[in-house]
N, C-alpha and C positions, 0 to 999 in steps of 0.2 A: 634365297628361297628357291630359285631356278634349279640350282644344283641338287638340292634336296628332292625336288620333284623328279628330276631325272633319275636319281638313285632309286626312289620308290618305284617309278615305272619300270626301271631295269629289273628290279627284284621281282615285280609282278609278272613281267614279260617272260622271265626265264623260269617261272613257276617255283621261285624260291619263297620260303616262308619269312614273313616279317617278324623278327624276334624282338619282343618288347622286354627289356631288362627288368628284373625284379627290383623292388625298393629294398633298402637296407633293412627295413622292418618286416619284410615279407618272409614267411616261413617256407621251408622246403616243401616240395609236394608230399602230401600225406595220404594214406589210404582213405577211400571214401568213408564218410561218417566219423572219421577221427577228429578229435579236438586239437586244432593246431595252435600252439602257443606262439605269441609274438615275442619279440626280443625283450619286451617289458614284462613278460611273464603273465600276460593277459590272454584271454581266449578270443579267437576270431568269432564274430557273430554272423558272418555271411559266407561260410565255406560251402561249396556246392555239394549236394548229395548225389549228383550225377555220377555214373561210373567213371573210374579212372581212365584217361585216354589210353588207346592201344599202344603198348610200349614198342611195338614193332615199326610204328610210323616214323618216317624220317622228317616229318614236318610237325612242328608244334608251335602253337601261339600261346605264350606265357602271358596270363592276364594278372593284373594287380588285384589283390583281395582285401586290402586294408581300406575300409570306408572312412571318410571324413565328413563332418557336418557340411551341408550345403543349403544355401538360401533357396535353391530351386526345388528343394524337397526330394531330390534324387540322390542315390549313392554315387559319389564321384571318387575315382581313384586319386591317390595323393600326388601322382605325377601326370603330366600330359605332354604331348608331342610339342617340341619347341617350334616346329614348322607351322603349327596352327595356333600358336598363342597370340600372335599379334593381330591377325585379320581373320574374319569369318570367311570360310571358303565358299559360302553361298551368296552373301551380299557383298563380299570383299571390303566391308567397312571394318574399322578398328574395333577390337574387343578389349580395349583398355578398361580396367576396373574403375568403377565410379561414374560411368557414363549413363547409368540408369537402365542398363540391359542385363538381364540374367544370362549367365554363361552355362551351356550344357557341354560336359565332357563325356564323350561316348566311351564304351568299353574298349575300343581300339585306341584310345588315348587322344583322339582328335577332338578339338573344341569348336563350338559354333555358338552364335546367338540363339538363345532358347526359342525366341519366336520364329527365327528362320528355320530351325530344324523341325519344329512342330508342324510348320506349314509343308515342309519337305516330305514328312513321313505320314501325314494325316490320311493318305490314300493307300497306306499299307507298305510303302517303301521302307525296307529295313536294311538298305545298303548304304554304307559310308560313302559320301560324295568324294572323299579323297582317296582312300585305299581300297574301296569296294568290298571291305570286309562285311560279312553279314552279321547284324546285331541280334542279340537275343532279348535285349531290353531297349525299349524306345520310350520317349516322352508320351505320357497318357496311356501307356499300355501296362496293364497289371503284370508285374513280374512274378506273380504268385505261382503260376504253372505254365509250363511250355510243353505242349504235346507235339512231338515231331516223330513221324514214322513209328507211331505206336508206343513211344517211350515218353515217360513223364519226368520232367526235371523239377525238383524243388530245392529250396535253400536248406542248408544244414541247420539242425538245432544246436550245433556246436557243443557237443558233450564228449567227455572222455570215451575212448574206444571200449573200455571195459565196463561202461555204465550199462546196466540192463535196459535202460530207457532206449538206448541206441539199438538194442536187439529188437525191441518192439517196432521201431521205425524200419529196421532192415527187413522185417517180415511183412511189412505192409504191401499187399498186392497193388498193382496199378489200378486206378479208378475205373470202374465199369461204366460204359456209356449206356445210359438208360433214356431213350428218347421220350418216354412218358413222364420222366421226372423233370420238374421245373429246374432249369439251370441256375445255380446260385450265382450271386454277384462276385464270387471268387473267380469265375471264369469270364466275367463281363469286363468291358473296358470302362464303363461309366456306372455310377450308382443310379438306382431309380429314384425318382422324386419322392416317392411314398414307399416306406418299408412295410408294405402289406403282403410281402412275399414269404412270410413265415410258414414253416412246414406245419401241415395239419396235425392236430393233437388226436392221438388214439386213446388217451386215457379217458374213460367214460364210467364214472362211478355208478351211473343209473343201471348199467348192465348187471349189477350185482343185486338188483331189487328182487329178482326171481328166486334168489337163494335166501330163504328166511333164516337158516342157521348162520350163514355168514353175516347177515344183517344183525343178528343177535350178538355175534362176536364184536362187530363194530360198535354197536350200542353199548355193550357192557364195558368196552375198553376205552370209550371216549366220553360219552355223556356221563357226567358226574365223576369222572376219573381224576380230575384235578384234586390233589390232596390239599385241603384247606385246614389250617390250624391257627389258633389265636393264643396269644400269651399276654396276660395283664402284667403290668410292671411289678405289682405285688398282689398277693392273693386276698388281702383284707385291708380295709381302711376303717378306722374307728368312727362310730356313729357321730361323735362329737367333732370330728376333724373335717377341715376343708383342705382337699388335696388339689393344688393347682398343677397344671401340665402333667396330669396322669397319662402315662404312655401305654398304648396297646399295640402289640406287634401282630401284623397279619402276615402269615407265612404260607406261600403257595408252592406247590411242586407239580410240574406237568407229568402226565403219564409217561410210561416207558416207551410205548409204541401205539400205533393206531390199530392195525389189524394183525393179530398174532399169526405167525407162519405155521398154521395147523393144516394138516393134510385133510382134504375132504374128498368125497367120492361123487362123480358126476353120474348121469343117467346110464351111461354105458358101463359103469362099474370101474372106470379108470380113476386112479388117484390123481387129484389136482391140488396144487398149492396156490393160494391167492397171489396174484401177480403184483399187487400193490401194497406192500408192507409199509409204504410211506407215500406221501403225496409228491407228485413230480414238480419240478422247478423250471422256471424261465430265468436264465442267468445271462447277463450282459457283462462282459469284461471289457473295461476301458483301459488301455495299456499305453503308457508313455514310451515312445520309441524315438525320443529326441536324441541329438548327438551325444549327449552325456551318458546315454545308456549303452554306448558302444562297448563291445568286448565282453567281459565276464558278466556284467549285469544282464545284458540281453540274453546271453546264453542260459543263464540261470532262470530268467523269466520264462524262456521257452520251455525249459524243463518243468518249471512249476505249472505252466499251462498244460503241458502234457499230462501231468499228474491229475489235474482237475478234469481234463477230458476223459481220461481213462476211468475215473471214478464216478462219472455221471451215467445214469441209466438210460435205456432206450426211450423212456417217456420224458426224460429231461430234455430241455432245449437250450442251446448255447449260441450266443452271438458274440463276435469279437470286433471291437472297435480299437483302432490304433490312432494315436495322435502325436504330432510333433508341432510344426508351425501351423498345420491344418489338421483335420481329422477325417478318417475314412472308415467306413464299415468294410472290413476285409472278409467278414464271414457273416452271412444272414442267420436268422433265428432258425436253427435246424435241430432235429431230434438226434440224440447221440446213439444212434444205431451203429452197426459196424461201418457202414458206408459214411454216416455222418461223422463218426470219430476220425476216420481216414481223411475226410475233406477238412475237418477242423485242424487236424495235425499239420496238414499241408499249408493251411492258411497261417498257422503259427510259425512254421518253418520259413515262410515267405518274408517275415518281418525283418526289416533292416533299420538301422539307427541313423538319423540325420535331423537337421533342422532345430527349431526352438521348442518351446513348451507352451502349449495353448490348451490348458486344462478346461477352460469354458467351452471350447469347440468340442473337445472329447466328450464332455458331459452332455452337451446338446445332442450330439449324435447318439450317444447311448440312450438318452431319454426318448429320442425319436424312434428308436427301434422298439422301445416299450409302448409308446403311445400309438404307433401306426399298426402294430400287429393286429391281425384279424381275430385271433383266438388267444386265450390266456390259460396258463397253467395255474393251479391253486397258489403257488408261491412264486413271487417275483423279487429279484434283487439285482443290484449293480455292484460290481467290484471294480474300484478305481485305484490304479497304481501310478505313482509319479515320483521321480527322484529330483525334481527341480522346482523352481519358482515359475508361476505363470508369467511369461514375459510379454504377453499381449494384452490381457484383460485387466491387469493390475498395475500397469506401468505408466499410465497417463497422468501426469501431474495435474492437479486441480480438477480432475474428472469427477463427475457426479458419484461414481463408484469409487470411494476412497479405499486406501490400503486396508482399513480396519473393517470394511463392510464386504465380507466374503460370501454372503448368502446369495448374492446375485449370480455367482457362478453356477447355482443350481436352478434349472428351470422352475418357475412358480408351481407348475402342475405337480412337481415332485416334492414340494415342501410338506413336511408333516403338519397336518392340521388344515391342508388346502381342501380337503373333503373328507367324508367319513371313511377313514381307512383307505383312501385312494393313493396315499403316498407309496413310493417304492424306495426302501432303504438303500442308501449307498454306503457300502463298507469300503472305507479308504485305507490305503496303505502308503505311508511315507517311507521312501526307500533312501537310505544313506543320510549324510550329514547336511546336504544342500537343499532338501525339499522344504516346501513351505508348510510347516506343521500347523500353523494357525489356520491357513486356508483349508487344509485337508480335514482338520478337526471340525471346522465350521460347516463344511459340506456334509460330513457325517451326522453332526448334531442336528442340522436343519432337516435332514431326511429321515432321521430315526435309525441311522446306521452307526457303525462303530469305526474308531480310528486306531490303526495299528502302526507302530513304529518298528520298521525293519532295519535294525542297525547292522547286523552281521549279514553279509551277502548270502551265506549258506542257508539262512533261515527263511528265505522268501517262500520256498515250497512248503515249509511247516506252517507259515502264516496263512497261506492259501488253504492248506489242508484243515487247519482249525476252523476257518471261516465256513468252508463247505460242509465240514462235519456238522455244523449247526444248521445250515440251510437245508441239508438233505434229511433233516429230522424233525421238521415242523409238525407238531401234533395238535396245536391249539391256535386258532386265529381270532383276531378282533376281541380279545378278552377285556371285559369291563368288570371291575371290582367295585361293588356298591356297599357303602357303609351308612347305616341308618341308626340314629339314636333311639333307644327304647325308653329310658327314663324321661319323664316329661320335662325335668329341669335341666337336662343335659344338652350341651352344645359342643360342636367340634371346634377345637382351637386351631388345629393344623393337620395337614397330611403331608408327611415327608416321603416323597417318591422319586427323588432325583430328577431326571429329565422327563419322566412321564407326566403327561398332562393331568392335572387334578382340578376338581371344582367343588365348591360348597354352595348348596342351595337350600331353599325352605328354611330360612332363618338359621342357617348353619347346622341344621339337624340331619341333613343328608349330604354325603360327600361321594365322590367317585374318582376312580383312577383308570385311565385308558392305557391298558398294558400292551395290547396288540398280540403279536405272535409269540408263541413259546416253543422252544425246541424240546425234544424228548428229554425228560428228567431235569429240565431246567427249573431253577428256583427263583422266587422273588420275595423280598421282604420289605414291607412298608410300615412306617410308624405313624399311628394316629394319636393325637393328644387331645385331652379334654380336661375339664375342671370337675372334680368330684365334690358335690355340695354336701353340707351337713344334712343327715337324714336319719331320724330316729324311729321311722315308721316300721322298719323290718330289719331282720338279720341278714338279709341278702339283697343285693341290688343288681338288676340287669342293666348293663350299660349300652351296648350296641349289638347289632346283628349284621353279619357279612354274608353276602351272596355273590356268585360269579355268573356272568352271562358271556358266552363266547360262541364262535362259529366252529361247527365240526368241519375240518378241511375235506373230509371225504364226501359227506352228504350235503355239505354247504348249508346246513340248517342251523338255526340258533338253538343253543342248548342252555338251559338254566339249571343250576345245581339244585337237586331235589331238596336238600336240607341246608338251610342257611345256618352258619355258625353264630351262636349267641355267646356274648362275653358277659360273665357274671363275676362279682366279687363279694366277699363276706363283709358285713357291717357289724362287728361285735362292739360291745361297750368299750372295751380297751384292747389294745394289741401289744404284744411283746415286740422284741426286735425281729423285724421281718427280713427275709432274705430276698434280694432283688432277683428276678428271673434271669438266669444266665443267658437265655436266648435274647431277651430285650437288651441286656447289657452289651453283648457283642455287636448287635446291630447299631446301638448307639455309638459304639467305637468305630464302626464302619462309616457312619455318617460324620462323626467328628473328624476322622482322618481325611475324608473327602473334602470337608470344609477347610481343613488345614492346608491341604494341597492347593486348593483354589486360592486361599489367601497368600500362601507362599509364592504361587505363580504371579499374582498381582504385584507383590513386592519386588520380585525378580524383574518383571517387565518395567517396573518403575526405577530400576537401577540399584535397588538396595538388596543385594544378595545376602548380606549379613542378617538382615531382618528376616528374609525368607528362610534361611537355615535355622534361625531362632524359633520361628513359628513351628517348623517341623519338629524341632527338639522338644518343644513344649508339649506338643501332641504326643510324642513318644513317651514322655514321662506320665502323661495322663493314662495312656494305654498300659503302662507298666503297673499303675496303681489300681487298675480295674479288676473286678472280680473275675471276669472271664479270662483275662490275660494270665492272672495268677493261677488259674486252673489249667493252664496250658492249651487254651482254645486255639485251633489251627488257623482260624481266620485272623485272630489277633496277632499271632506270630507272623503271618504273611503280611499283615498291614504294617507291622513294625519293620520288617525287612524292606518293604516298598518305601516307607518314609526314609529309612536310612540310605537307600539307594539314591533317592531324590536329593538328600543332603549332599552326597558325593557329587552329584551332577550340577550342583550349585556352588561348587568350590570357587570358581572364578567365572568371569564373563565369557571367555572363550569356550569353556566346557559347557556352560549353559546354552550358548548359541548353537553349538554343533550337535549336542545330544540332550541336554537337560530339558529344554522346552518341549521337545517331541516326547520324551519319556513321561513328563508330567501330564501333558495333554492326553496321551494315550491311557494313562492311569485314570484321569478324570472321566474319559469316555467310558471306560470299563465300569467305574463305580456308578456313574450316572445312569447307565442302562442295566447294571447288574449282568453284564455279558462279557465273556472273555475276549481280550485283545492281546495281540502279540507285542511285546516290548521287552528289550533286553534278552534275557534267556527264559522268558516266561513259558515258552513252549517246550522247554526241556523238562524231563520227568523229575530231575533233581532240584528244580527251581522251587523256592518258597513262594514266588509270586505267580500263583496259579489260580487266583480267584475266579469262580464262576465257570470253570471248564466243566462241560458235561461229559458223560461216558462216550457219546458218539464223537465229540471233539477229540477226546483222549485217543479213541480208537483210530480216527483218521490221521492224527498227528504221528501216532506210533507206526501206522502203515507207511507214512511218508518217510520217517526216519529209519525204518528197518527193511522196507520193501520199495524199491524203485520200479514201479509199474510191473508187477508180476513176478519178479525174481528176487528171492530173498538175498540180502547182502548184510554184512556186519554193520552195526550202527555207526553212522558216519559221525566223526567228531565235528562239532560246530566250531567255526573259526570266528571268535568275537572280534569285530573290527571296531573297537571303541576309540573314540577320539579324545579320551582323557586318560591321564596316567593313573596307575594303581597307587592308592594312598590308604593309609589306615582309616578304617571306618569310624565315624563319630560314635561316641559312647553316650 
C-alpha cells in the first residue's frame, strides 16, 4: 500500500499524468457524437458529447466508458484501482462486500464508502482525496449538464455518425441563460417536494372569440361532425316471427380535424393562419433506465425520445421521468419551444443505465407530475416503457399485493372510473422478451391506455411515433353514446363495447357507452342486441335511437348531436332469404376473434397450449365461413393473420413465455379499445396486422421510418429480433 502511495505522489509531484488503462471491452477513441460499438457489437449509451481533447496535449487521462449496474444508483466503471479496494481512504475501514455499506467508485477509479464520500463532497468539494483529480460527477449532483467556462457538456445519445438525428444535436446551440426564466430541475441538485413548476400555458382558445368567422369554422367542423351510422342485422323481420338477440351496429367516425388551416385576414390586412389546428398535449414519459437497458436499448430509446421531442409543438408540454431502483423527474413539464426542445434533448442525453426495475415508483413520479401541475393542456397522457420485471413492488412473497394484482402499480387517482373522465391514460410499452407483459397490460387497461409489445429493437421509435400520432390528433373528448328504445315492448339485452364502460338503466330501455377521447378519423363500432317481439300492428318498426354527447376540445363546451340516428326495420307478412349486413357480420367476427384470443390466453396460462391453439384454429374456421371473409373484407383478413401469428407463438412453452404472452395481450388491448398498438411488425406498411391505425398515426410512423428528424433517408430495414424459430404456419 505504501509503495503505491509513493508512486502516485511521485507521479503527481513531477506533473506526470496518471494513465488509467482501458478495459478490454472499451472502444478506441471515436469522434464526438459517433456511436462507439463495444466488442460485443453493442452501442455505448454513455459516450460524451463534449469536444475531443486537444490532440497536441502531452497529458491525457483515459477514462472507462462502459457502465455496469450498481446498487448505489450511479454509473460505475468496470474496473477500479486496486490500491483503494480494501479500505476506504476517508474512514480507513474495510470496504469488503457484504458488510452493509454501499461502495462508490469515482471516475478516477478510486473507491470509498458511499456515506463517507457524500459527507466529504456535500459542501462542494469535487476533488478526489487520493489522487486529487477533479471530478465531473459526484454523489447527489445531477450529471445532466456541466457548465464550465461557458461550455456545456452533455452525454451522448449514442447514435451512428451518419444518422441525421446526430446532425440535429450537433447544431444545437449552447443554452442561453435567462434570469427571468424559472430554472428547471434539470439544473437542480434536488427535486422540489411539489411539482407545481410547470411552464405556463399560452394556448388560450378564448382569444378566438372575437373572430366570428373562425368560430363558425370551429363550430362547423366539430359540433355534429361525428359521423354516426347504424346497421340492423337484417332489414326486415316477419310480423309473425320472434327474433331473439337481434343485433344493431353503431358505427362512429371522428372528424378529420378541428380547425381547418384556412387563411384569414386580420384588421391590418395581413394574412393569418390559425395557430391551433389541433389541441395541445401534456405528455409525461416514464422511462426504464435499469441496468438491463444498457447499450443498444438505451441508445435507441434516446433516439426515439428525440423523435418525440422534435414532433411536439410549442404549445405541447413534456416531462421526463426516469426510473431504475428509484425514480427521478429529470425534466419538468415544459413547453416544446426551441429552448424547451434543447433542454429536453439534453435531459434525454443525460440518461444512463444502472440499478433494478421499480415500475411503481416511476408511475408514482409520473402521476405526481400530472397531479401537481398548476395548469393543464386539453389532452394529457403518460407513456411508460420498461424492459424488465418490477423487482421491488411485486417480489414480496405473501404480501397483500399478490403477483396477480397489478392494478396497485397505478395510483388510484389515475384509475379509469375514479372520477368523471379524470383519469389519465397510460400507454405502456413492453420492450424485449424479459418485460412483465401482464403488469404492463394491467396498468394500461386500468387507466384506459394501450399496451404495445416492442419485440424488435429497431421498432421502438415507430411504436412511439404511432402513439403520439394519435395523441397529437385528439378531436373529440368525453364522448358518451346513448341508446334508447323506441318501441314500448323493446328491451336492450346487451351492449358489446370491449373495455369501454357500459350501463343499462330504466328497466333496460336506456343504455350508454363511455367512449372518452377520439383521435382524428378514428372509428368505433359497438354491437347492441335486443329481442324483436311479434308485432302485427304495422309494416315498420322503430327500434332504438342513438345520440352522441361530447366535449369540444377547443371551446371545452358540451356538444349534443343535432339529429339522433333512429334504427327502423320492416315488418312484412313474410320474408324471403335475407342477406345479413356485411358491416354487422365483420364486427361480429372482430368480437368473436377477441373472445377467442382471451380464451386461448387463459388456456395457455393454465399450461394447455394445445387447447389454446385449438381455440384459435376453430375461430379461424368460423372466420373463413363468414360472409364478410368470403367477400375479401380487409378486417377479416387481418384478423385471420393475427390469429395465425398467435398460433405460432403458442407452439411451445418457451416461445409463449418469451413472446407469445406479450403478443396476445397487446392484441387484446388493441381490440378492447379499438385503438392501434405496436406488436410484431404491425407498424410496417406491409403488415396485415394494422387494425385501427388512423391517417395521423400512419403519417407519423412513415415520418419515423423515412425521416429521422428533419433529414430524409432511405427506409430503414427493420431487424426482427424474434425469440422463436421460423416454422410453417398452421393451416
